[in-house]
N, C-alpha and C positions, 0 to 999 in steps of 0.2 A: 465454586459458583461466585459470580460477581453480582453484587446487589447494591443499588443506590436507593437510599430512603430519604426523601425530602432534602436532597443535597443542594447546597449553594457553594459556588466557588467564585472568588473575586481575585483580580490582579490589581493591586494598588487600590485606587478609589473606584475602579470600574468593576461592577458585578457582571461576570460572564453569563451566569445562569443561576436560577434559584428554583426551589420546589421540584427538583428532578427526582422522580421515583421510577426506577427501571430495574429489571432483572435479566441477566444473561444466563440462560440455562446451560448446563454442562454440554460441551460439544457443539454449541451454536457458533456459526461464523457470521460476524457482524461487521458491516461497513460503517465507519464513522465519517460522516461528511459534513461540510459546512464551509462558509467563507473563511479566508485566511484571517486569523486573529479572533475567531469566534470562540476558541477555547478547546479545540480538539487535543492539542498537545498538553494543555493544562490538565485535562482529564487523565491522560496517561501519567503525568507527574503525580497526581493525587493517588492513583491506583498503586504506584510504586512507592508511595510514602514520602515522596520528595516535596510535596505540597500539601498543606493541611486544608481540609474542607472548612468553609466558614460556617456552615450549618448542616444539620442532618448527619446521616451515617453512611459510610462507604465500606462495605464488607467485601473483601477480596481474599483469594487464597494466600497462604503464607508466602513471604517473599521468595523463599527457595523453590516454590512451585510456580513462579511467574517467569516466563521467558520473554526477553525483549532484546532489541538490537542495541549494543553499546555504542555511544556516540564517539568516545575516544578509545581507540584500540591500544591496549597495553601489551606488554610482552613481546616487543618487536624483535627480541633476540631468540625467540623460539621458532620452530618450523610451523608452516601453515597448518599441517595436520595436528600437531600438538596443541596449537592455539584453538582449533575447532573442538578437539577432544576435551579441552579444559572446560568447555561449556557444559559437559555432562557431569553434573555435580556429584552423583554417587561414585562415578569412576574416578573423578579427580580426588575425592576423599580417600578412596581405597589406594590409589597410587601414592598419595601423600603419606598414608600410614605405612605402606611398604617401604618407601624411602627412609622414613624415620626408624622403622624396625631394623633395616639393614645398617643404618648408621649407628644405632645403639646396640646392635647384636642381640636383640630381644627375640628369642626363638618363638615364644608364645605369641607375641604381637605379629611376628612374621607369618606364623601359621594362620592367624586370624585374617591378615591382609590378603594372603594368597587365596584363602577360602572365599573372601569377599569378591576378589577379582574373578574367581571361577564361577561364583554364583551370578555375577553380573554378565559373564561371558564377554570378556574384554575384546576378544577377536571379532565377535559379532558387532560390537559397538564401533570398533575401528573400521570395519567394512561398511557400516552404515554411514560413518563420517565421510569416508571416501566417496560413497554414493551421493551424498548430499553435495559435496564439493563438485563432483562431476556434473550433477544436475544444474549447478549454478555456473557452469562454464569453465571450471578448472581442469587442466590437463593432469594426467597421472604424475608427471614430473614436478608439478607445482607443490605436491604434498610435502616435499622435503626442502622447499625453498624457505628462507627466513621471511617472516612477516614484513620486515623492514624493506625487503626488495620489491614489494608490490606497490603499485600506484594507489592514489586515494580511492578511486572507484573500485579497485579490486580488494582493497582492505574493507570497504563497505560490504562486499560480497562475503568476505571471510567472517565479518561480524554477524551477517545474516545466517550463514551456515552454522556458526556457533550457537545462535539462538534456536535454530530449528532442531539441533541435536539435543538440546536440553530437555530432560523429562519435565513436563509442566502440566498444570491444570488450566493455565491461562497464558495465551501467547499474544503479545502486543507487537504490532508491526506498523511502523510509520514510513509510508512511501517505500514499500519493499521492492517495487519494480524499477525504481530509479537505478540507473547504472547496469540494468540487466538487458540482455538482448532478448529477442522474441522467443528463441528456443528455451532460454532459462525461465522466462515468464510462463510458458506453457508447462514446463516441468513443475514450477512452484504451484501453479493452480492444481495440478494433479496431486501433489504432495499434501497441500492443505486440505483437500477433500478426504484424504485417507487418515490423517492424524486425528486423535480423539479429543484434544484439548479445545476449550473455548477460545475462539480467535476474535480479536478486536483489531481491525486494520484501518488505518488512514491511507487513502489512495485517491489520486486524481485520474486514474486510469479507469474509465467507465466500463470498458469491456472486461477488464480484470474483475471489477466489482460485480458485474453481471454474471460472471462465471462462478465466483466463489461465495458471494454473500447470500445468506438466507434471510437476513434482517438488516435494515438500515436504521442507524441512529442519526438523526439530523440535528445538528447544533445550530440554533439560530433563534432570533427574537427572544433572547433571555431564557431559553429553556432547551431541553433535549427531548425530541419526540421519536417514538419508535414507529417504523413502517415495516410491514411484512413484505418479504420478497426481496429481489435484487435491486440494483440501482435504477434500472428502467421502470420497474414497478413503482419504486419510490417517486421517481420524477413524474410519472403519470398521476399518482395520488396527490402529490404536493401541488402540482399546478391546478388540479381539480379543486383542491382545498382553497387555493387563492381565488379561483373563479367564484366559488360559492361565497367566500368572504366578501368579495367585491359586490356580488349580487345582493347579499344581505345588507351591506352598507347602503346600496342604492335604495333598497326597499325602506330602510330606516329613514333615509333622507326624505323620501316621498311621503311617508306616513307622518313624520314630524312636521314637514312643511304644510301638509293638509290640516293637521290639528292646530298649528300655530296660526294659520290663516283664519280658521273658524274663531279662535280666541280673539284675535286682533279685530275681527269684524263685528262680533256680537258682545264683547265684554261690557261695553257701555250701555247696551240696551237692557232695560229692566226685564222684558219678557224672555230674553235669551241668556240672562246672566247665569242662571243655574246650569244650563247646558254648557256655557263657556267655561264655567268653573270646573265642570266634570271633564271637559276636554283638556283643561290645563293640568289636572291631576293625572290624566292618562299620559300626557306629554312628559310629566315629571317621572312617571314610572317606566317610560319607554327606555330600554337599555341602548345606549349609544354603541354603534358598531363602527370601528375604524376600518376604512378601506385598506386592502393590502397595499403596502408600499410598493409603488411601481419601480421595478428594477430596470434601470436603463442598460440595455445590452450593449456591451462594448464591442466595437468592430474596428478593424483596420484592413488595409488592402495592400497588395503588391501592385503598383501602378503598371500600366501598359509599358512593355519594354520600348526603349528608344528605337531599336531595330529588331526585326523579327524575321531573319532569313529562314528559308525552308530547311536547308541542310545545316545541321549544327555540329554533329560529331560523327566520325566514322573511324572505327578501330578494326585493324586486320592483323591477326597473329601476334597480339601483344603478349609479352612476358613481363610480369611485374614482381618485384621483390625488393629486398634490401641487401646491398653488398653482394655476397656470394649466395645468399639464400633466395631461392625463387618461391614465391607464394602462389602465383597464378600463371598459367601458360595457355597459348592458343586462344586468347580472348578476342572475340569478334562481336561487334555490335554496331548499330546505327541509331542515332538520336535525331529525330526530326521535330520540327516546330509543332507544339501541341502534345507531344508524347508525355505520358504520365506513368513513370516507372517506379515500382517498389522493389527493393533489393532484399532478398531473404538469404539466410544461411546461418549455420551454427557459429558460435563464438570462435574466432581464430581462423575461420574459413577464408577470410580475405576481403570482407565487405568494405572495411575502411581503406584497405590497400587499393581497391578498385576506385572508390570515390576520390581518393587522393590523386590518383593518376588522371581521372577525369577533370578534376579541378586545377591540375597543373602543379600540385605540390610534390608529386613523385614522377621522376623521369623513367619511362619504360626501359627495361633491360634489352628488349628486342621488339620488333614489329613496328607498326606505323599507326599513329593516332592523328588523324586529320581534323583540324578545327576549322569550321566554316568562317567565311568572311563576315566580320561584324559580330562574332561570338562574344558574349559577355556573361560570365558565370558568377553567380552569387553563391558563396560556399559557407555553410554553417557546419563547423566541425565539432566533435565531442569536446575538444579542448578550447573551443572558441572563447569561452568566458575568461580563460587565463590570458588571452591576448589583449583584453581591454586594459587600459591604463588606469590603475586604481587611484592615482593622484589627480585624475582629470574628471570632468563632468560629461554627461551625455551631449551637452551643447558644444563643448570643446572638441569631442570626438567628431561630431557632425561638421563643425566648422572646418576641421582639417580636410574633410572630403569636399566641401563646397566653400572655399575661401571667398568667392565672389558673391555668394547669396546674402540677402538681407537677413538680419538676425530674427526679425519677426517671422519671416518665411521658415527659418529653421525651427523656431519655437512652435509655430503652428504644426509643422510636420511631427515634431517630437510629441506634441500633445495628443496626436492620434495613437501614440503608443504609450499613453498615460505618463508622459513626462512633462506635465504642465507646471507653470509657475516655478516654485523653488526646486521641484524635482529635477528640472532641466539643468539647474546649476548646482546640484548636489554631487559630492564626490562619488565615484563608482565604488570605491573600496568598501564602505559600510553597507552597500546595498545587498539585498537578498539574491539568491541564485536566480529566482524568477525575474527579478527586476533587471539583472545583468543580461539574462537571455533575451528579454524584450528589447534592451538597448542594442544587442548584437543584431537582432532581426531588423530593427529600425535602420541600422547602418547599411545592412544588405539591401533593404528595400529602396533606400534613397538612390542607389546606383542604377535602379531599374534594369536588372539583368534580364537576359532572354532565356537563361537556363538557371534554375535553382537546384543546387546540390545540397541536401540537408541530411546530416548524419546525426541521428538521435536528437532532434530539435526540442522534444517535449520534456527532457529531463529538467527538473526544477519548476516547470510550468504548472500553475493551478488549473482547475477544471475550466474556469471561465476563459483563461488565456488559451488553453488548448482548443476550446471550441471556436474562439476567434481566429486562431491560426488555421483550423480546419476550413472555416468559411473563406478565409483569404486565399488559401491554396486552391480551393475548389473553383474560384473565379479567376485565378491567375492565368494569363493568356500565353505565357511562355512554356517551355518544357520543364518538367519536374522529375528529379531523380531523388528518391527518398529511402533512407534507411531508418527504421523506427520499430520499437517494440509496441507502440500504441496501435492496436489493430483497428480501433475506431477511426483514427486518422488515416491509416492505410486504405481502409474500405471506402472512405469518403473522397479520397483524392487521387488514387491511382487506378489505372485500368489495364495494366500489364505488369507481370512479375518476372524478375530475374532471380535465378537460384545460383548462389556461389557454393560449389561443392566439389570436393576432391580436386582442388586446383584448377577448376574450370568454371566458366560463366555461361549460362544458357537460359532460355525461357523456361518458366515453370508452368506446366500445363495443368492448371487447377486454381482454386481460390484459397483464401486464408484458412478456411476450415479444412480443406484438403491438406494444407501444409501442417496444421496442428496435428491431424491424424498421422501424418508422415513422421513428425517429430516423436510422438508417443510410441509409434510402432518401432522406430529405429532404436529408441531407448530400451524397449522390451527385448529386442533382438540382441542388443549388446549385453543386457543382463543375462540372457540365456547363454550367450557365448562365454561370459565370465564364469557362469556356473559350471559349464562343461570343462573349462580349462583349470578349474580349481579342485579337481577330484582328489589329488593327494592331500591337499589341505582339508578337504571334507573328511577323509579317512582319519586324519589326525584329530579332527574335532569330534568324530564318532568315539574315539578312544577316550577323549576327555569327557564326553557326555556319559560314557559308561561309568567312569569314576564318580561323576556327579550323581548318577542314578543310585549308586551304592549309598552315598551320603543321604540322598533324598528319601530312601526307604525308611530311614530312622526318623525322619522329620514328618512323614506323611500323616500320621494321626493328628499331630498338632495343626497341620495345614488344613485338614478336613474340618476341624473345629473352627479354624479361622474363616474358612469359606462360608460355612453356615452362619457364623456370626456376622460376617460382612453382608451376606444377603439380607439377614434380618435388619441390620443397620441401614442398608440401602432403602428397604421398604419404609422404615420409620422416617428416614430423612426425606424421602419423596413426599410422604404425607405432610411432614412439617413444612416442606417447601411450598406445597400447594396451599396450605393453610396460611402461610406468611404472605403469599401472593394475594389472597383474598383480604387479609387484614391490611395490606398496603394500599388497597384500592379505595379511594375516598367514596366512590359510589356505593360501596358495600354498607357504609355507615348511614347513608341516606335511605337506602332501600330496606336494610335489615332491621328487624326488631331488636329491642334492647336485650331480650333474653337470648336471642341467637348470637349476638355479639359476646355476651358473657359466657355462653356455652363454648364458643370457639376459643376464647381466651383461656378458659379452663383446660380445654383439650390441648391447647398449645403448651401450657405448663406441664401437663402430663407427658407429652411427647418429648419435651426438652429434657425432663428427668430421665426418661427412657433412653434417650440418646446418650446422656452422660454415663448411665450405667453400662450400656453396651460398649461404649468407647473404653471404659475402665477395664472391662473383661477382655476387650481386644488387645489393649496395651499389655495386660498380664500375659496373655497367650504369646504375644509377639516377643516379650522378654524371654519366655521359656524357650521359644524357637531359636532366638539368637544365642542363648546360653548353650543350647544343644549344638549349634554350629561351631 
């Protein structure tokens, strides 16, 4: 369980939040949201023990029972599968023991290590690791590739797979959908709903949060507040809260003004002095209510294209690929003014290959791609940020596109993308991924293209910038071709879907919900196929299971005792948790009588002693069980 009791966390001289008391029950999936810099990542660091809390208590599972995505991927000389399997701590420990026993020729230790591997069922864990990797978009052949051979985005997927495989009570995920395609996001949602751990996830993908979150923790205004439901439910409740706060502030202002007016008018009159004094005391007792700080919504736009011809692109019989390898064939499509197209397909199907051909970055191997007269394409690629010059500023980048424009005009334009003042003349290198993405979008928008080709433009963007991009694309007058895992963006901006599948490109007859169902159905079908083709391996596993059954017969009496003890311990722990929740609620001390508080505190002491005794008995039984093994 994760429990925060009157927690305060500061960074330097700035206090991020204080007085935070929250409980994350076992198995709950929580979305952690808030503005950039509000302290979401700091909470993760505190949970992992990398940052000390400045006040209060933070209770979390032991570090070995917390799974999180590593920032720096080590072990570049190992294969991808071995890197992912190393995240399974019990398996890694058993493998390490086996290696040590073989090196030291210790037969007793060797037998113990082999028994541990059999008990863990190494084959099943390896199969699960391959399944997780496939769900995140890896091909079967990727399992034996060295980690060093993968690009940065794919290494992030490997780190995510390693975290998902780790047996844990608490799973911390920071922007897990970045660098994933839509199929992998759909798989991740289904996986998170099945796993038993408590999940705390930071994400700017609102539909992802809507589908997986049961609770939202909002970081802002110097505290963290809990909201029941998914992101949409939180948003509704939050804005209603702001509306009520503004209404209360207006009511306070009206009441205070009325009382002050009476005091000012009659304070000097002897006949009204007592009433004026009474009104003055009422005014002093009146609690001031601050109005909700008005948040200025940030918006930008893609200006009207310089030219807007009707016929933009026509493809007939295209073959696309690299060298001798063909990725897509028989590609036919037409793009007309005002078309709004979303491209779907599994990872590796050829979506990026298609948009590279459309943008002109890839020459077709065969077929014809006709470009309309006056065609102007604005292309945002997944690697777009790498093409920015890190030793230059946004103003310098824009100056290169418009050498004749006045500097003030360039600065005004950059200001609409939040590069005002010193930001316009700051180097690109130290900027965050989101700031670099905004700069790349600004450079595209300046050219006023009549076709926007965007390949995963929301990676690195926060919730506010994603919403601004959604609004800008919704009002864009040119044609739009979009590849994105952000379903909210797709739903709001496209009206037709293309599916890239089996080396072909064609219209998809359905919506995004239909596509989600198709992805899940195809994964189930593949799992069934794998099960049918693995019959020989299954027979071998059955023989191994028979041997494990023989060993298990000798251990069963101890296991039965353990199960009964664990059930008793769970009941006592649940009662203790409910009691702690009541004691952590400040309202309880205002409403409850002193004798009730004392009674609960006494009961808590009894339960704590009972838990200690049960845990001692559990440990003793566990030691006997391990000795028998």
